[in-house]
N, C-alpha and C positions, 0 to 999 in steps of 0.2 A: 251472850250479847256483846262479847268483846269485839272491838273493831280491829280485827286481824285478818291477814290475807296470805294465801299461798299462790305463787305465780307459776303458770305453766312454763315449760322450758323455752319455747320459742318466744313467748311474750316477754320473758325476762331478758332475752337477748336483744329484743327490740327496744328495751328501756335501759339505756346505758347506766343510769344512776340507780337502778333498782338493785338492792342488795339486802341480805338478811339483816334485820335491825333498823332498816331505813323506813321512810314513810312513802306512801303512795296515795294520791287523791283519786277517789272513785266518785264520780258525779259531785265533785267538790268536797267530799268528806274524806278526811285523812285516815288512813289505815296503816297499822304497823305490819311490815313484811316479816313473817315468822318462818317462811320456808320458800324454796325454789325447787320445782320439780326437776330431778336429774334425769331419770329414765322413766319412760311411760310404762305404766303397769298394763298388763293384758286385760285387766278387769275394768279399765277406764275407757271412756269414749275416745275415738280417734282424734277428736278436736281438742282434747285436754291440753295439748302442748301450747295452744293459743288461748287458753282460758285462764281465769283466776278463780279462786275458791275462797268464800267467806262463810261464816256460820249462818245457818238458816235463820236462827233467832235474830241475828243482827240485820239480816236482809229484811225480815218482816217488820222489825222495829223502825227501820229507816224509810222504807219505801212502801210498806203495807201492801205488798203484792204476793200472790200465791205463785209458787214455782210451777213452771210448765213441764219440768222433767224431774223424775226421781231415779236415782241410781241405787240399786240394791246389790250387795255382794253376798251371795249365799255362803253359809259356813260349811256346806258339804253334807250336813246331816239330813237334809230334806231334799228329795228329788226335785229337779227343776220344774217338771210338769206339775207336781203337787204344789210347789211354791207359787207358780204363776196362777194356778187355780185359786189358791187361798187369797192372793192379792186381789184378784178379780172379785171374789166374794166380799172381801172387806171393803174395797172401794165402792162396789156396787151397793152395799147396804148403806154406806155413808152418803154417796152422791146420787142414789136412787136411779140406778140403771140395772138392766138385766145382766148378771155376770156372764151369761152364755153368749151375749152379743159381743163378738170380738171386734166389730167395727166401731163400737163406742169407745173402747180403750185399747190403744196400741201398746203392746208389751213386747219389745224386741228381745230375743234371746241370743246373746253373743255366741252361745254354744252352737246354734244352728248356722250362724255365719262362719264360725270357725270350721265346722264340718264341711261347708260349701267350699271354703278356701282349700281345705285339705284335699277334697276330691278333685278340685281344679289342678292343684299341684301334682297329684297322682296322675291325672290325665296328661299333663305336660311331660312328666317323667316317662310315661308309657310311649308318648310320641317320640321323645328323644331316643329311647331304647330301640323303637322300631326303626327310626332314621339311622341310628348307629349300626343296627343289624343289617339293614339294606346296604349301607356303605361297606361293611365288612364282606358281605356276600359278593358285591361287585368286585372288591379287591381280590377275593378268592378266585373268582372267575378269571381275572386278569393274570393271577399267578399261574393258574392251570393252563391258560393259553401260552404263557411264556415257557412253561415246562414242556408242553407239547412241541413248541417250536424248537426248544433245545434238543429234544429227543430226535426230531427230524434232521436237524443240522449235524448231530453227532452220531448218526447211525453207524458210520464206518468205525468211529472210535469205540462204540459199544461192541460191534462185531469183533474188532481186534482184541479187546479185553476179554471177551468170552472165548475167543480162539486160544488165548494164552492161559485159560483156566479159570477165569472169573465166574462165579456162580450167579444164578439168577437173583438170589437173595442179596448178594453184594451190590449188583446193579440197582436193584430196587431200593436198597438203603441209601445208595449214593444220591439218587435223584430225590428221594424223600428228604435227605439232609440238605440238599441244595434248595429245595422248596422252603424248608424251615428257615434257612439263612436268608433267603429272599424276603420272607415275611418279616423276620426280625430287623432287617435293614430298614424296613419302613416303620415297624412298630416302635423301636427304641427312639428314633428322632421324634416320632409323634408324641410319645409319653414325655419326652424332655420339653417339647414345645408347650404341651398342656401344663406341665408343672411350672414352666416359666410364666405362662399367662396367669395362672392362679396366684403365683407369688407376686406378680405385678399388681393384680387386682387387690390383693391383701394390703398393699402399701398405699392405695388410693383412699381418699376421704369419702368412703361410701356412706349412705344414710344408715342410721342405727337399725332401722327396721329390716334392711337388706341383709345384715349380718356380715361376717367375715368369710370369704371363700376359702375352703380347705380341700385338700386332695383326699378323696375317698379311697383309702388303700384297699379295702375289700373289693370295691368296684374295679379298681385297677387290676388286681389279681384275677378277678373273674374275666375281665376283658382280655387279659394276657392268655388265660386258658382257652378262651374262645378263639383267639387269633392262632394259637398253636394248633388247635383242633382243625381249624379251617386250612391251615398250612399243610397238615398231614393229608387232609381230604383232597386238597387241590393238587398235591404232588403225587397222590397214590396212583391215579389212573395213568398219567404219563409214565410214571416209574414202572408200573406193571407192564405197560406196552413195551418199554425199553427192555425189561427183563425177559419178555416173551419173544424177542427177536431171534431168528435163526442166524447163527454166526456167519454161515456161508452166504446167505442172502444179504445180510447187513454189510459184509465186506465188498459186495458187488455194487452197492448203492453209491 
């Protein structure tokens, strides 16, 4: 029944004079501030940053009202479904309603909401992966077109090299290497720009719930591997066409 209060983070910021050890009047009643919420717990309502907390016994003594919400934090020893069922049975026996009637008493389960958010984020990730894959595919097609054009424009050069003793494998490797260099000339600046954007975002005052952007090194290496593979695939067919040219016909082009 002590007249003490804990302030939510945002509420404390809106009250400049509010500090631990000070006084705060609630409906004209002075309360001692014993704490200010620093970081919101995942087990607390999303509106707790704008709320204040006092003992339930103090609330009942001063205003003689029953609370309209109860927050329960499971200790992990009881499954959530069993806990919700036992809560319904207990309140049903005390308030005289059928525990099986879910419309009588609303018991939200944050775990279900968290699962929904997780699935939503996974869907967004899949969409971004699909979009990135399509972008890489279009880039690979562009590289393949450039290499086909390079082979067409350098037909006489290829014929001259083969006439001087160059093997088909050497010609193949030359154009494969050129395709990889072309891919890397686009990939390296792209990675540097991405790293710069992430570093810039990390310096901005972003909301706490958004977190701090970081570079996923595992994803970066996977992307680099995919880019390298696409470069080899994009350069293979033009390189094979170059390696298969007849030197005599190539020199006459």
